[in-house]
Structures are given as C-alpha cells and as structure tokens.
GUPADREN-930303 format. One record per residue (C-alpha): residue number from 1; x, y, z. Coordinates in Angstrom, 1 decimal. Layout:
# residues N
ATOM  vovex       X       Y       Z
ATOM    NUM       X       Y       Z
...
# end
This chain:
# residues 374
ATOM  vovex       X       Y       Z
ATOM      1   -83.6    10.3   -43.9
ATOM      2   -82.0     7.3   -43.1
ATOM      3   -79.2     6.5   -40.4
ATOM      4   -76.5     4.6   -41.4
ATOM      5   -76.0     2.1   -38.2
ATOM      6   -72.1     1.8   -38.0
ATOM      7   -71.1    -1.8   -36.3
ATOM      8   -68.4    -1.3   -33.8
ATOM      9   -66.5    -4.1   -33.4
ATOM     10   -64.1    -4.9   -29.9
ATOM     11   -60.8    -5.6   -30.5
ATOM     12   -59.5    -8.3   -28.4
ATOM     13   -56.3    -8.9   -26.9
ATOM     14   -54.5   -12.1   -27.7
ATOM     15   -55.2   -14.5   -25.5
ATOM     16   -50.8   -15.0   -25.5
ATOM     17   -50.5   -11.8   -24.7
ATOM     18   -52.8   -11.4   -21.7
ATOM     19   -51.7   -14.6   -20.5
ATOM     20   -47.7   -12.6   -20.3
ATOM     21   -49.8    -9.2   -19.1
ATOM     22   -51.6   -11.7   -15.8
ATOM     23   -48.2   -13.3   -15.7
ATOM     24   -46.1    -9.5   -15.2
ATOM     25   -49.0    -8.6   -13.5
ATOM     26   -48.5   -11.2   -10.9
ATOM     27   -45.3   -10.5   -10.3
ATOM     28   -45.6    -7.1    -9.9
ATOM     29   -47.9    -7.6    -7.2
ATOM     30   -45.7   -10.3    -5.3
ATOM     31   -42.9    -7.7    -5.4
ATOM     32   -44.9    -5.1    -3.9
ATOM     33   -46.3    -7.6    -1.4
ATOM     34   -42.6    -9.0    -0.4
ATOM     35   -41.4    -5.5    -0.1
ATOM     36   -44.6    -4.5     2.1
ATOM     37   -43.8    -7.3     4.0
ATOM     38   -40.1    -6.6     4.7
ATOM     39   -40.7    -3.5     5.4
ATOM     40   -43.6    -4.0     8.2
ATOM     41   -40.9    -6.7     9.5
ATOM     42   -38.4    -4.2    10.1
ATOM     43   -40.2    -1.5    11.5
ATOM     44   -42.0    -4.0    13.8
ATOM     45   -38.4    -5.6    14.9
ATOM     46   -36.7    -1.9    14.7
ATOM     47   -33.7    -1.2    17.2
ATOM     48   -34.9     1.7    19.4
ATOM     49   -32.7     2.3    22.3
ATOM     50   -33.7     4.8    24.7
ATOM     51   -31.4     8.0    25.0
ATOM     52   -29.1     6.4    28.0
ATOM     53   -29.3     3.1    29.2
ATOM     54   -27.0     0.8    31.6
ATOM     55   -24.7    -1.5    30.5
ATOM     56   -23.9    -4.9    31.9
ATOM     57   -19.8    -5.1    33.0
ATOM     58   -18.2    -8.1    33.4
ATOM     59   -15.8    -7.5    36.3
ATOM     60   -12.5    -9.2    36.4
ATOM     61   -10.8    -7.8    40.2
ATOM     62    -7.9    -5.2    39.5
ATOM     63    -6.5    -2.0    41.8
ATOM     64    -7.6     1.4    40.5
ATOM     65    -5.8     4.1    39.8
ATOM     66    -4.7     6.9    41.7
ATOM     67    -4.1    10.3    40.2
ATOM     68    -0.2    10.6    39.2
ATOM     69    -0.4     7.1    37.7
ATOM     70     0.1     6.5    34.1
ATOM     71    -1.5     4.3    31.3
ATOM     72    -1.6     2.9    27.8
ATOM     73    -5.0     3.5    25.7
ATOM     74    -5.4     2.0    22.8
ATOM     75    -8.2     2.3    20.4
ATOM     76    -8.8     0.1    17.0
ATOM     77   -11.5    -0.6    14.6
ATOM     78   -10.8    -4.1    14.2
ATOM     79   -13.8    -4.2    11.1
ATOM     80   -16.1    -6.9    12.2
ATOM     81   -12.7    -9.4    11.4
ATOM     82   -13.7    -9.2     7.5
ATOM     83   -11.8    -6.2     6.7
ATOM     84    -8.3    -7.5     6.2
ATOM     85    -5.9    -6.7     3.5
ATOM     86    -8.2    -8.9     0.6
ATOM     87   -11.2    -7.0     1.4
ATOM     88   -12.5    -4.4    -0.7
ATOM     89   -16.3    -3.4    -0.4
ATOM     90   -19.3    -2.1    -2.0
ATOM     91   -20.3     1.0    -0.2
ATOM     92   -16.6     2.6    -0.7
ATOM     93   -16.5     2.4    -4.1
ATOM     94   -15.5    -2.1    -4.1
ATOM     95   -17.6    -5.1    -5.3
ATOM     96   -17.7    -7.1    -2.5
ATOM     97   -20.4    -7.9     0.2
ATOM     98   -19.2   -11.3     2.3
ATOM     99   -15.2    -9.7     2.4
ATOM    100   -14.0   -13.1     3.9
ATOM    101   -14.6   -16.6     4.5
ATOM    102   -15.1   -17.7     8.4
ATOM    103   -11.5   -19.1     8.6
ATOM    104   -10.2   -15.6     7.2
ATOM    105   -12.5   -13.8     9.9
ATOM    106   -11.4   -15.8    12.6
ATOM    107    -7.1   -15.3    11.3
ATOM    108    -7.7   -11.8    11.4
ATOM    109    -9.0   -11.8    15.1
ATOM    110    -6.4   -13.8    16.3
ATOM    111    -4.0   -11.3    14.7
ATOM    112    -5.6    -8.6    16.5
ATOM    113    -5.5   -10.3    19.7
ATOM    114    -1.8   -10.8    19.3
ATOM    115    -1.5    -7.4    17.7
ATOM    116    -2.9    -5.8    20.8
ATOM    117    -0.9    -8.1    23.4
ATOM    118     2.2    -7.2    22.1
ATOM    119     1.3    -3.1    22.9
ATOM    120    -0.5    -4.8    26.9
ATOM    121    -2.8    -1.5    27.2
ATOM    122    -4.6    -0.3    30.1
ATOM    123    -7.7     0.3    28.2
ATOM    124    -8.8    -0.9    24.8
ATOM    125   -11.3     0.8    22.8
ATOM    126   -12.4    -1.9    20.0
ATOM    127   -14.7    -0.7    17.1
ATOM    128   -17.3    -2.6    15.0
ATOM    129   -16.8    -6.1    17.2
ATOM    130   -19.7    -8.3    15.8
ATOM    131   -21.4   -10.5    18.1
ATOM    132   -24.3   -12.2    15.9
ATOM    133   -23.8   -11.1    12.2
ATOM    134   -24.1   -12.8     8.9
ATOM    135   -21.3   -11.1     7.6
ATOM    136   -18.8   -13.1     9.9
ATOM    137   -20.5   -16.2    10.2
ATOM    138   -22.2   -15.3    13.5
ATOM    139   -19.3   -15.7    15.3
ATOM    140   -19.5   -13.7    19.0
ATOM    141   -16.5   -11.8    18.5
ATOM    142   -16.2   -10.2    21.9
ATOM    143   -16.6   -13.5    23.6
ATOM    144   -13.5   -15.4    21.1
ATOM    145   -11.5   -11.4    21.7
ATOM    146   -11.7   -11.7    25.4
ATOM    147   -11.0   -15.4    25.5
ATOM    148    -8.2   -15.4    23.6
ATOM    149    -6.3   -12.6    25.3
ATOM    150    -7.2   -14.3    28.7
ATOM    151    -6.4   -17.7    27.7
ATOM    152    -3.6   -17.5    25.3
ATOM    153    -1.6   -13.5    26.7
ATOM    154    -2.9   -13.9    30.3
ATOM    155    -4.2   -10.4    30.0
ATOM    156    -7.4   -10.0    31.4
ATOM    157    -9.8    -7.5    31.4
ATOM    158   -12.7    -6.1    32.7
ATOM    159   -15.5    -5.5    30.0
ATOM    160   -18.5    -3.5    28.3
ATOM    161   -20.2    -3.9    25.2
ATOM    162   -22.7    -1.9    23.9
ATOM    163   -24.8    -1.6    20.1
ATOM    164   -24.2     0.4    17.7
ATOM    165   -26.0    -1.3    14.7
ATOM    166   -28.6    -4.1    15.4
ATOM    167   -30.7    -5.1    12.6
ATOM    168   -32.1    -8.5    12.0
ATOM    169   -32.3    -7.9     8.5
ATOM    170   -30.5    -6.0     5.8
ATOM    171   -32.1    -6.4     2.8
ATOM    172   -29.6    -5.0    -0.1
ATOM    173   -27.9    -5.6    -1.8
ATOM    174   -27.5    -8.8    -3.7
ATOM    175   -26.9   -10.9    -2.2
ATOM    176   -27.6    -9.1     1.1
ATOM    177   -26.0    -8.5     4.0
ATOM    178   -28.0   -10.0     6.1
ATOM    179   -28.1    -9.8    10.0
ATOM    180   -26.2    -7.4    11.9
ATOM    181   -25.3    -7.1    15.3
ATOM    182   -22.5    -5.1    15.7
ATOM    183   -21.0    -2.6    18.4
ATOM    184   -18.3    -1.3    21.0
ATOM    185   -16.5    -3.2    23.0
ATOM    186   -14.6    -1.1    26.0
ATOM    187   -11.8    -3.7    28.3
ATOM    188    -9.9    -2.4    30.9
ATOM    189    -7.5    -3.7    33.6
ATOM    190    -8.7    -1.7    36.2
ATOM    191   -12.4    -1.4    38.2
ATOM    192   -15.4    -0.2    36.5
ATOM    193   -18.0     1.3    38.5
ATOM    194   -20.5     1.6    35.7
ATOM    195   -21.3     1.5    31.6
ATOM    196   -24.1     3.6    29.7
ATOM    197   -24.8     3.6    26.0
ATOM    198   -25.3     7.2    25.0
ATOM    199   -27.1     7.5    21.7
ATOM    200   -26.0    10.0    19.5
ATOM    201   -28.2    11.8    17.2
ATOM    202   -29.7     9.0    14.3
ATOM    203   -29.3    11.2    10.5
ATOM    204   -31.5     8.6     9.0
ATOM    205   -35.6     9.0     8.5
ATOM    206   -38.0     5.9     7.9
ATOM    207   -37.2     3.4     6.4
ATOM    208   -33.5     4.4     5.7
ATOM    209   -32.9     4.2     9.3
ATOM    210   -34.7     1.0     9.7
ATOM    211   -31.2    -0.9     8.2
ATOM    212   -28.6     1.6     9.2
ATOM    213   -26.7     2.4    12.2
ATOM    214   -27.8     3.6    15.5
ATOM    215   -24.3     5.3    16.4
ATOM    216   -23.6     5.5    20.6
ATOM    217   -21.4     6.6    23.2
ATOM    218   -20.0     3.7    25.5
ATOM    219   -19.3     5.5    28.5
ATOM    220   -17.8     4.4    31.6
ATOM    221   -16.8     5.4    34.9
ATOM    222   -14.0     4.2    36.6
ATOM    223   -13.3     4.7    40.5
ATOM    224    -9.9     6.2    41.7
ATOM    225    -7.7     5.8    44.5
ATOM    226    -6.8     8.8    47.0
ATOM    227    -9.5    11.4    45.3
ATOM    228   -13.6    11.8    44.9
ATOM    229   -12.9    12.1    40.9
ATOM    230   -13.5     9.7    38.1
ATOM    231   -12.0     8.4    35.4
ATOM    232   -14.5     8.6    32.2
ATOM    233   -14.0     6.3    29.0
ATOM    234   -15.8     7.1    26.0
ATOM    235   -15.3     4.3    23.3
ATOM    236   -17.2     5.5    19.7
ATOM    237   -17.9     5.2    16.3
ATOM    238   -19.4     8.2    14.6
ATOM    239   -21.1     8.7    11.3
ATOM    240   -19.0     8.1     8.0
ATOM    241   -21.9     8.8     4.8
ATOM    242   -24.0    11.5     7.0
ATOM    243   -24.4    15.2     5.8
ATOM    244   -22.3    17.5     7.4
ATOM    245   -24.8    18.7     9.6
ATOM    246   -25.6    15.3    11.0
ATOM    247   -21.5    14.8    11.8
ATOM    248   -22.1    18.5    13.6
ATOM    249   -24.8    17.3    15.7
ATOM    250   -23.0    14.3    16.5
ATOM    251   -20.4    15.8    17.3
ATOM    252   -21.7    18.4    19.4
ATOM    253   -23.8    15.7    21.9
ATOM    254   -20.5    14.4    22.1
ATOM    255   -18.8    17.4    23.5
ATOM    256   -21.8    18.2    25.4
ATOM    257   -21.1    14.8    27.5
ATOM    258   -17.5    15.7    27.8
ATOM    259   -17.9    18.9    29.1
ATOM    260   -20.6    18.0    31.8
ATOM    261   -18.0    15.4    33.1
ATOM    262   -14.9    17.7    32.8
ATOM    263   -16.8    20.3    34.9
ATOM    264   -17.3    17.9    37.4
ATOM    265   -13.2    17.6    37.5
ATOM    266   -13.5    13.8    36.1
ATOM    267   -10.2    13.0    34.0
ATOM    268   -11.7    12.5    30.3
ATOM    269   -10.3    10.1    27.5
ATOM    270   -12.7     9.9    24.4
ATOM    271   -11.2     7.8    21.7
ATOM    272   -11.7     5.6    18.7
ATOM    273   -13.1     6.2    14.9
ATOM    274   -14.2     9.4    14.3
ATOM    275   -14.8     9.0    10.3
ATOM    276   -13.8    12.7    10.4
ATOM    277   -10.4    14.5    10.5
ATOM    278    -9.2    16.9    13.6
ATOM    279    -8.1    20.2    12.0
ATOM    280    -4.6    20.9    12.2
ATOM    281    -3.5    17.0    11.0
ATOM    282    -1.0    17.2     8.6
ATOM    283    -2.5    15.0     6.0
ATOM    284    -0.3    16.3     3.5
ATOM    285     1.1    12.9     2.5
ATOM    286    -2.3    11.5     2.0
ATOM    287    -4.4    13.5    -0.8
ATOM    288    -7.4    13.5    -1.5
ATOM    289    -8.4    11.1    -4.3
ATOM    290   -11.3    12.6    -6.8
ATOM    291   -14.2     9.9    -6.4
ATOM    292   -13.2     8.4    -3.3
ATOM    293   -14.6     8.5     0.3
ATOM    294   -13.7    11.4     2.0
ATOM    295   -13.7    12.1     5.5
ATOM    296   -15.2    15.4     6.8
ATOM    297   -13.7    17.7     9.4
ATOM    298   -14.1    18.4    13.4
ATOM    299   -13.0    22.3    13.8
ATOM    300   -11.1    21.6    16.8
ATOM    301   -11.0    25.5    18.0
ATOM    302   -14.4    25.0    18.1
ATOM    303   -13.7    22.8    20.8
ATOM    304   -12.5    24.8    23.5
ATOM    305    -8.7    25.3    24.7
ATOM    306    -9.0    23.1    27.6
ATOM    307    -9.5    19.9    25.4
ATOM    308    -6.6    18.0    23.6
ATOM    309    -7.4    16.6    20.5
ATOM    310    -4.9    13.7    19.4
ATOM    311    -4.4    12.1    15.7
ATOM    312    -0.8    10.7    14.3
ATOM    313    -0.6    11.4    10.9
ATOM    314     3.2     9.5    10.9
ATOM    315     0.6     6.3     9.4
ATOM    316    -2.5     6.8     8.2
ATOM    317    -5.2     5.2    10.3
ATOM    318    -7.7     4.2     7.8
ATOM    319    -7.4     2.9     4.3
ATOM    320    -9.8     2.8     1.9
ATOM    321   -11.8    -0.1     0.8
ATOM    322   -12.0     0.7    -3.2
ATOM    323    -9.7    -2.7    -4.0
ATOM    324    -8.1    -5.0    -1.6
ATOM    325    -5.0    -3.2    -0.8
ATOM    326    -3.0    -6.9    -0.8
ATOM    327    -1.3    -7.3    -4.1
ATOM    328    -2.2    -2.8    -5.0
ATOM    329     0.0     0.0    -5.4
ATOM    330     0.7     1.4    -1.9
ATOM    331     2.1     4.9    -3.5
ATOM    332    -1.5     5.2    -5.1
ATOM    333    -3.3     4.1    -2.7
ATOM    334    -6.4     6.4    -0.6
ATOM    335    -5.7     6.7     2.8
ATOM    336    -7.2     9.0     5.8
ATOM    337    -6.3     9.8     9.4
ATOM    338    -9.8     9.2    11.3
ATOM    339    -8.6     7.5    14.4
ATOM    340    -7.9     9.5    17.8
ATOM    341    -8.7    10.7    21.1
ATOM    342   -10.1    13.8    22.7
ATOM    343    -8.5    14.6    26.5
ATOM    344    -9.5    16.8    29.5
ATOM    345    -6.8    19.4    30.0
ATOM    346    -5.8    17.2    33.5
ATOM    347    -4.3    14.4    31.6
ATOM    348    -0.7    14.6    30.4
ATOM    349     0.1    13.4    26.8
ATOM    350     3.3    11.1    26.6
ATOM    351     2.8    10.1    23.4
ATOM    352     0.3     9.4    20.5
ATOM    353     1.5     7.1    18.1
ATOM    354    -0.7     4.9    14.9
ATOM    355     1.0     1.6    14.8
ATOM    356     1.3     0.8    11.5
ATOM    357     0.0    -3.4    11.0
ATOM    358    -0.1    -3.2     7.4
ATOM    359    -4.0    -3.4     7.1
ATOM    360    -3.4    -6.9     7.2
ATOM    361    -5.9    -7.7     9.6
ATOM    362    -8.6    -4.6     9.1
ATOM    363    -9.0    -1.3     7.1
ATOM    364    -7.9     0.8    10.4
ATOM    365    -4.5     0.7    12.4
ATOM    366    -4.3     0.7    15.7
ATOM    367    -3.6     4.1    17.9
ATOM    368    -1.7     3.6    21.2
ATOM    369    -2.0     6.9    23.9
ATOM    370     0.5     6.8    26.8
ATOM    371    -0.8     9.4    29.4
ATOM    372    -0.5    10.0    33.0
ATOM    373    -3.0    11.6    35.5
ATOM    374    -2.1    14.7    36.7
# end
C-alpha cells in the first residue's frame, strides 16, 4: 500500500511583522534593564541609619533654664517650603508633583520665619525641612531659615538636624519626584548638651523602603541650672500612610523613649506632626469626608495617666492637599487636627494654641505651647 506523502509548508512571518516584534522585544528588554538598574542603584545607595546616632549640634551661647522657669515651644510642619495655599499634591488626591516654583519656595520660607519670629519661641520643632531636594530646588532650608532668624530678627538658636527622608532618586510618578533629603530641625535658645537621631520602626519592605521615609525621633538633652535633671526635647513626624499596626509600633517606640526619660525624673516635651489625632480631641468641626485621606487615632488613655497629650482644635492644624486652598470653598474643605504635644507630668501647661495662618505658607498651621517646669 502506497502512503501518500504530505508536504507541510512552514508559514513564514512577514518581514514587516518580524521587525515590529523585534522592536517591541527590544523595548521591553530595555525597560526591564532600566528598572533593574534603578533598583540596583537605589539598593546600593539606600539610606541605612543606625538605630541610634549622635547628631551634630551647632551651638550658640545662652543660659540654661532652671526648675520654675517658663518657656514657649513651637511646632510647625513647614511642608518643605513648597506646600503653600497654591499647592495640591498627587499622594493626597491632587494632581501636582512639583508644587511650587523656586520663587514661591523662597517666599514661603520667609513667611514661615517671619511668623515664627513674631511668636519668639524658646524652642522650635520644624518638620519637613529640605536640605538638598529636587522638589525645593536644592535650597538648604536649614541654613536659609537659621540665617533669616539670626540676621533679620536677631533670634539666635542652638540647632540640631536629623534626616527622616534621604533618597538619591525617587523615580515616580511622571515627572518623577527626584532627589529628596529632608528631616527634622530643632532650634533652642538654651544650651544643648547633646542630640540623637533615634530610628522608628520602618513599615516598608523592599523595594518600597528604598524610596520612602525612614522616620525618626530627634532627641535633645538640655542641662538645667540648680538641678541634676535634664529637659529632654523630642521632635517628631510620624507615619501618615502606613497600616494601623505600623503606626502603633511607632507610637510604642516613642512612648518607650519618653517613659525611660520620665523615669529619670527628667522634664520631657515631645512635639510635632503625629499624622494622627489624639483621642478625646474635639474634631466635630472638621468631619471626615469620604474619599479623603483620614488620619489614625492615638488612644491617649492607653499611654498612662502621667502624660499630658495636647492638641488644640480651635483651628485646624492641617488641611487636605487634594486641591489648592487658594480660591477654594473654605467651608467644604477637609481639615485635620494632627499636630501637638506629649508632656511629662512635672511640666505645668499654661496654654496650647493653634495659630491660624490661613495655610498661606504651609499645609500645616503652627501650634504654640506655653509651659512651666515645676
């Protein structure tokens, strides 16, 4: 029986199609190569601070306080000079990545310093202060603010700075954020014995942690006259977008540090942007709107009776960045109360007031504390 041979003809891909496929494959491989190279670069250059690091202190000679003395403390998240009333931001539901031009950054910084000088605080806790960032045109804001206070308003402070965001290049979104070097700046009119950067638990895994915050506490020790105790200052900016558990971990670490200092009999003042609201704070004037970023809550009753937790809701301490504030309907805007203080029981509170600045220079209002060391 003869078997008929069947000839199978190979179907060839047209030349034009082959060229297109090669171009697509080359493009995909190039994207993979770029992503791999960026991840490798960010991994090799990742900011890896120790759990505790000594921080340089820039001294100016002043007399130390004594028990019984009063002082004024100011906390203000300055929004790296670029989150004035004109700004919205993509992470908070807005559209902008670069939120201000260089002239506006300079104007915001000058406004912040001017308003600070009017209040003449003895201690200043600034958060989100850039030193060399693309988003603020590589202005060293620590130098600019210190010089402006000293030269224009004759307010001379001892200072310390600690990074909590230090990334060579943030490659997203489009256009990318770029280089970010930012952190906490504390200024005092009193001698500062030492300063430390204390790492808080980081909630991010690789690769997210390569381009995000490494939150910390900036702790300063100030000697007191006629006393073997110290005034311990803690400047902070807690996590905003992490899980509730991660926020609890950071709060737990903060309270561990504060408890250790209080157990020594020291006077303790922790202040800053908690990115959470203290339970018991009346925020009824600022109802949470659907679809807007919502702060967490710190249950102050769980911190113990020996701590005074202060937030003033007579004015909001923060506003949403989903749209510019300038020209917006102020009644329908989303506001928050997330900035304040935790004080040890050996400090008497005279007042704690949110100073309404109309969010002209930053998306946060400053909060001024007046107190006395018992």
